C-alpha positions as CSV (number, residue, x, y, z in Angstrom):
1,M,78.6,-33.4,-58.8
2,R,80.3,-35.1,-56.0
3,N,78.6,-38.3,-56.4
4,F,79.8,-38.2,-60.1
5,F,83.5,-37.8,-58.8
6,H,83.1,-40.4,-56.5
7,S,81.5,-42.8,-58.9
8,H,83.7,-42.3,-61.7
9,W,87.4,-41.3,-59.9
10,K,89.1,-44.2,-61.7
11,V,88.2,-43.1,-65.2
12,I,89.3,-39.5,-64.3
13,V,92.8,-40.8,-63.0
14,A,93.2,-42.7,-65.8
15,L,92.7,-39.7,-68.0
16,I,95.1,-37.6,-66.4
17,L,97.6,-40.2,-66.4
18,L,97.1,-40.3,-70.2
19,I,97.2,-36.4,-70.6
20,L,100.5,-36.6,-68.4
21,V,102.3,-39.5,-70.4
22,A,101.3,-37.4,-73.7
23,V,102.7,-34.3,-72.4
24,L,105.8,-36.1,-70.8
25,T,106.4,-38.0,-74.1
26,V,109.2,-36.3,-76.2
27,R,109.6,-36.9,-80.0
28,P,113.2,-36.4,-81.2
29,G,113.1,-32.9,-82.5
30,S,109.8,-31.8,-81.2
31,A,109.4,-28.4,-79.5
32,A,109.4,-30.1,-76.3
33,A,112.7,-31.6,-76.7
34,A,114.3,-28.0,-77.0
35,P,115.4,-27.3,-73.5
36,E,117.5,-30.7,-73.8
37,L,118.8,-29.8,-76.8
38,A,119.8,-26.2,-75.7
39,E,121.5,-27.5,-72.8
40,R,123.6,-29.8,-75.0
41,L,124.5,-27.2,-77.3
42,R,125.6,-24.8,-74.1
43,A,128.0,-27.9,-73.1
44,H,129.4,-28.2,-76.2
45,V,130.2,-24.6,-76.7
46,G,131.5,-24.2,-73.1
47,A,134.0,-27.1,-73.7
48,I,135.4,-26.1,-77.0
49,A,135.1,-22.2,-76.9
50,S,136.1,-20.7,-73.4
51,K,139.6,-20.0,-74.4
52,E,141.4,-19.2,-77.7
53,H,141.9,-22.3,-79.5
54,N,144.0,-21.9,-82.9
55,T,147.4,-22.6,-84.2
56,R,148.7,-19.9,-81.7
57,T,147.8,-21.9,-78.6
58,P,148.0,-25.6,-80.1
59,A,147.4,-27.1,-76.7
60,E,143.8,-25.5,-76.6
61,L,143.3,-26.5,-80.1
62,E,144.1,-30.2,-79.4
63,N,141.7,-30.1,-76.9
64,A,138.7,-28.8,-78.8
65,A,139.9,-31.6,-81.4
66,V,139.9,-34.2,-78.7
67,Y,136.4,-33.0,-77.4
68,I,134.9,-33.2,-81.0
69,E,136.4,-36.7,-81.5
70,E,135.0,-37.9,-78.5
71,A,131.3,-36.5,-78.7
72,L,131.2,-38.0,-82.0
73,V,132.2,-41.2,-80.4
74,G,129.9,-41.2,-78.1
75,A,127.1,-40.2,-80.6
76,G,128.1,-43.8,-81.9
77,Y,130.3,-42.9,-84.8
78,K,133.9,-43.7,-85.9
79,P,135.4,-40.6,-86.9
80,S,138.4,-40.3,-88.9
81,R,141.4,-37.7,-89.4
82,Q,142.6,-35.9,-92.1
83,E,145.6,-34.5,-90.9
84,Y,148.2,-32.2,-92.7
85,L,150.9,-29.7,-91.9
86,A,150.3,-26.0,-91.5
87,G,153.1,-23.7,-90.7
88,G,155.3,-26.9,-89.5
89,Q,152.3,-28.0,-87.5
90,K,150.2,-31.0,-87.4
91,V,146.7,-30.1,-87.6
92,R,143.4,-32.0,-88.6
93,N,140.0,-32.0,-90.0
94,I,137.5,-34.3,-88.3
95,E,135.0,-36.3,-90.1
96,A,132.1,-38.7,-89.5
97,S,129.2,-40.0,-92.0
98,I,126.0,-41.8,-92.3
99,G,125.2,-43.2,-95.9
100,N,123.2,-45.7,-98.2
101,V,125.7,-46.8,-100.4
102,A,126.5,-50.4,-101.6
103,P,129.7,-51.9,-100.5
104,G,132.5,-51.4,-103.0
105,T,131.2,-48.4,-104.6
106,R,131.6,-44.8,-104.2
107,P,128.6,-42.5,-103.2
108,E,126.5,-41.1,-106.1
109,R,126.0,-37.8,-104.0
110,I,127.5,-36.4,-100.9
111,F,126.1,-33.9,-98.6
112,I,128.8,-31.6,-96.5
113,V,127.6,-30.5,-93.0
114,G,130.5,-28.3,-91.7
115,A,131.8,-26.2,-89.4
116,H,135.2,-24.6,-88.5
117,Y,136.1,-25.7,-85.1
118,D,139.4,-22.8,-84.5
119,S,139.0,-19.2,-83.0
120,A,140.5,-16.2,-84.5
121,Q,143.4,-14.9,-82.4
122,G,142.7,-13.2,-79.1
123,A,138.9,-14.8,-78.9
124,P,137.5,-17.9,-77.2
125,G,135.0,-18.1,-80.4
126,A,131.9,-19.1,-78.7
127,N,129.9,-17.8,-81.5
128,D,132.7,-17.7,-84.2
129,N,132.6,-20.9,-84.7
130,G,132.3,-22.7,-81.2
131,S,128.1,-22.4,-82.2
132,G,128.7,-23.9,-85.4
133,T,130.6,-26.5,-84.1
134,A,128.3,-27.7,-81.4
135,A,125.6,-27.3,-84.1
136,V,127.4,-30.1,-86.3
137,L,127.8,-32.3,-83.4
138,E,124.3,-32.1,-82.3
139,L,123.1,-32.7,-85.8
140,A,125.1,-35.6,-86.0
141,R,123.7,-37.1,-83.1
142,L,120.4,-36.5,-84.3
143,L,120.6,-37.9,-87.5
144,R,122.7,-41.0,-86.3
145,K,120.0,-43.4,-87.4
146,V,118.8,-41.7,-90.7
147,Q,119.0,-43.3,-93.8
148,P,119.7,-41.1,-96.7
149,A,118.2,-42.1,-100.2
150,A,120.4,-45.0,-101.8
151,G,123.7,-43.9,-103.2
152,T,123.7,-41.0,-100.8
153,E,126.0,-40.3,-98.3
154,V,125.9,-36.9,-95.4
155,R,129.3,-36.2,-94.3
156,F,129.7,-34.2,-91.1
157,V,133.0,-32.5,-91.2
158,L,134.5,-30.2,-88.7
159,F,137.3,-27.8,-90.3
160,V,140.7,-26.5,-88.7
161,N,142.4,-23.3,-89.8
162,E,139.6,-20.8,-91.0
163,E,140.6,-18.2,-89.2
164,P,143.6,-16.1,-90.3
165,P,146.4,-16.1,-90.9
166,W,145.0,-19.5,-92.8
167,F,142.1,-18.0,-94.5
168,M,141.4,-18.8,-98.1
169,G,144.9,-20.2,-98.2
170,E,146.1,-23.6,-99.4
171,A,146.3,-24.5,-95.6
172,M,142.7,-23.5,-94.8
173,G,140.9,-26.7,-93.5
174,S,137.8,-26.7,-95.7
175,M,140.3,-26.0,-98.5
176,V,142.3,-29.0,-97.8
177,H,139.2,-31.2,-97.5
178,A,137.4,-29.8,-100.5
179,A,140.5,-30.3,-102.5
180,E,140.7,-33.7,-101.8
181,M,137.3,-34.4,-102.8
182,K,137.8,-32.8,-105.9
183,R,141.0,-35.0,-106.5
184,Q,138.8,-38.1,-105.6
185,G,136.5,-37.0,-108.3
186,Q,133.7,-37.4,-105.5
187,H,130.2,-35.7,-106.4
188,V,129.4,-33.0,-103.8
189,Q,125.6,-32.3,-104.4
190,A,125.9,-29.5,-101.6
191,A,128.0,-28.4,-98.6
192,L,126.3,-26.9,-96.1
193,V,128.4,-24.9,-93.8
194,L,127.5,-23.5,-90.2
195,E,129.2,-20.4,-89.4
196,T,128.3,-18.3,-86.4
197,M,125.0,-19.7,-85.3
198,G,124.2,-18.6,-81.6
199,Y,123.2,-14.8,-81.4
200,Y,119.7,-13.6,-81.8
201,T,117.9,-10.0,-80.6
202,D,114.4,-8.6,-80.9
203,A,116.2,-4.8,-80.4
204,P,115.2,-2.4,-83.2
205,E,117.9,-1.9,-85.8
206,S,120.1,-4.7,-84.4
207,Q,120.9,-6.1,-88.1
208,Q,123.0,-4.2,-90.5
209,L,122.8,-5.2,-94.0
210,P,125.6,-5.3,-97.0
211,P,125.3,-2.2,-99.4
212,G,122.1,-2.2,-101.6
213,L,120.3,-4.9,-99.7
214,E,118.8,-2.2,-97.1
215,G,115.0,-2.6,-96.9
216,R,115.1,-6.0,-98.4
217,Y,115.8,-7.9,-95.3
218,P,114.6,-7.2,-91.7
219,S,116.4,-4.7,-89.6
220,T,116.2,-6.9,-86.4
221,G,118.7,-9.3,-85.8
222,N,116.4,-12.5,-84.7
223,F,116.4,-14.7,-88.1
224,I,118.7,-17.4,-89.7
225,A,120.1,-16.5,-93.1
226,F,121.0,-18.8,-95.6
227,V,123.7,-17.0,-97.7
228,G,125.7,-18.3,-100.9
229,T,126.9,-17.0,-104.1
230,L,124.8,-16.9,-107.5
231,A,126.5,-20.0,-108.8
232,S,124.8,-21.8,-105.6
233,S,121.5,-19.9,-106.0
234,Q,119.5,-23.2,-106.5
235,L,120.8,-24.8,-103.4
236,V,120.1,-21.5,-101.2
237,R,116.4,-21.8,-102.6
238,E,116.0,-25.6,-102.0
239,A,117.8,-25.5,-98.4
240,L,115.8,-22.5,-97.4
241,A,112.5,-23.9,-98.7
242,A,113.1,-27.0,-96.7
243,F,113.9,-25.2,-93.8
244,R,110.5,-23.1,-94.0
245,A,108.7,-26.2,-94.2
246,A,110.2,-27.9,-91.1
247,S,110.4,-24.9,-88.7
248,D,108.5,-21.6,-87.8
249,F,112.0,-19.9,-86.8
250,P,112.3,-16.9,-88.7
251,A,114.5,-17.5,-91.9
252,H,115.9,-15.6,-95.1
253,G,118.0,-16.4,-98.1
254,L,120.6,-14.4,-100.1
255,A,122.1,-15.5,-103.3
256,A,124.4,-12.5,-104.4
257,P,127.5,-11.9,-106.4
258,A,130.6,-13.1,-104.7
259,H,131.6,-9.4,-104.1
260,T,128.7,-8.6,-102.1
261,T,129.8,-8.2,-98.4
262,G,130.1,-11.3,-96.4
263,V,128.9,-13.5,-98.9
264,T,132.0,-15.5,-99.1
265,L,133.5,-14.9,-95.7
266,S,133.4,-18.7,-94.5
267,D,134.3,-22.4,-95.5
268,H,131.7,-22.6,-98.1
269,S,134.1,-20.8,-100.6
270,A,136.5,-23.4,-100.5
271,Y,133.8,-25.9,-102.0
272,N,132.7,-23.0,-104.6
273,R,136.3,-22.4,-105.3
274,H,136.5,-26.4,-106.6
275,G,133.3,-26.6,-108.2
276,Y,130.5,-27.4,-105.9
277,P,127.5,-26.0,-104.7
278,A,127.8,-24.3,-101.4
279,L,126.1,-22.0,-98.8
280,M,126.8,-20.7,-95.3
281,I,124.3,-20.9,-92.5
282,T,124.5,-18.2,-90.3
283,D,123.5,-15.4,-87.6
284,T,125.2,-12.7,-89.9
285,A,128.3,-12.7,-87.7
286,F,129.7,-9.0,-87.7
287,M,126.5,-7.5,-89.1
288,R,124.8,-8.4,-85.8
289,Y,127.0,-9.6,-83.2
290,P,128.9,-6.9,-81.3
291,Y,131.6,-9.7,-80.0
292,Y,132.7,-10.7,-83.3
293,H,136.6,-11.8,-83.0
294,T,137.0,-10.3,-79.7
295,A,138.0,-11.7,-76.2
296,Q,134.2,-10.9,-75.3
297,D,132.9,-13.6,-77.6
298,T,132.6,-16.0,-74.6
299,P,129.7,-18.9,-74.2
300,D,127.5,-16.6,-71.8
301,K,126.6,-14.4,-74.8
302,L,124.7,-16.9,-76.8
303,D,121.0,-17.6,-77.3
304,Y,121.1,-21.2,-76.9
305,G,117.1,-21.6,-77.1
306,S,117.3,-20.1,-80.3
307,M,120.1,-22.1,-81.4
308,A,117.9,-25.7,-80.4
309,R,115.0,-24.1,-82.7
310,V,117.6,-23.6,-85.4
311,V,119.4,-27.0,-85.0
312,T,116.1,-28.9,-85.2
313,G,114.8,-27.3,-88.3
314,L,118.2,-28.0,-90.0
315,A,117.9,-31.5,-89.0
316,K,114.8,-32.0,-90.9
317,T,116.5,-29.7,-93.7
318,I,119.1,-32.1,-94.1
319,T,116.9,-35.3,-94.2
320,A,115.0,-33.5,-96.7
321,L,117.5,-32.8,-99.4
322,A,119.2,-36.1,-98.7
323,G,116.0,-37.9,-99.3
324,A,116.3,-39.6,-96.3
325,A,113.8,-41.5,-94.1
326,Q,114.4,-42.3,-90.3
327,G,115.9,-45.7,-89.8
């Protein structure tokens, strides 16, 4: 055996080097990339949602908006602003896009990938909704070189003013955005809204469910949910199927009447109101998260490893829905 190693040591070293290269070579979206992605998500949440940021704290809201714009620029985008007045205060939605649309023409179909970046009053908003904002920023980065199908555009939109007193009013950021899309006659194929994405637990009986759904979904809060009204049931099915094909992270879907608890409580409802298919992708917020809308909704509460797995799966989901291919 000693003579064998002595005579073949160059081959053995070469094999070891090949194995190391294979182990250390990380493809975008692979499991090995998850730790880096988790740290990027952690950094975004910490920068955006360590303090209350809404129209009651305008300086902090502005800091969050500037951070989002700089992150998009760093990912290779030229973000645009949709500015408007809310209670006499200038606020803005922030948008960036990838597309495969002929010059001088409008998209045949638009996919919205969005999240609100303001926090509830009295809350830093790490999970609600620093987590969704961070996820959109990383999805924009991961998909920067993806080319959607011909005639298709994917728009990454960060909404202001989702929380009260603006929720479901005309000054709600997503309502402003959806109304403008409708006014322009744009064809929104789907709006995918990311809302509270960061809390997962294997504790028994940690998941609450809307009345009437007990027993139909897990009682452990370790999954991501694709949620929409009955009008968006096809989108829920398609998005959930695409995610499950791309990821082994636990995922469940619910298309239910609008009066079902929690089904309409995010920015996707603005697109529904304007006649567009839309869904919410969520960890189910107050049905699982004990710090919802409290001062304890801080960045240390989130599970960034699980968030990274969800974001990786969503990047492939969006690629599939938009008929895209890697550029």
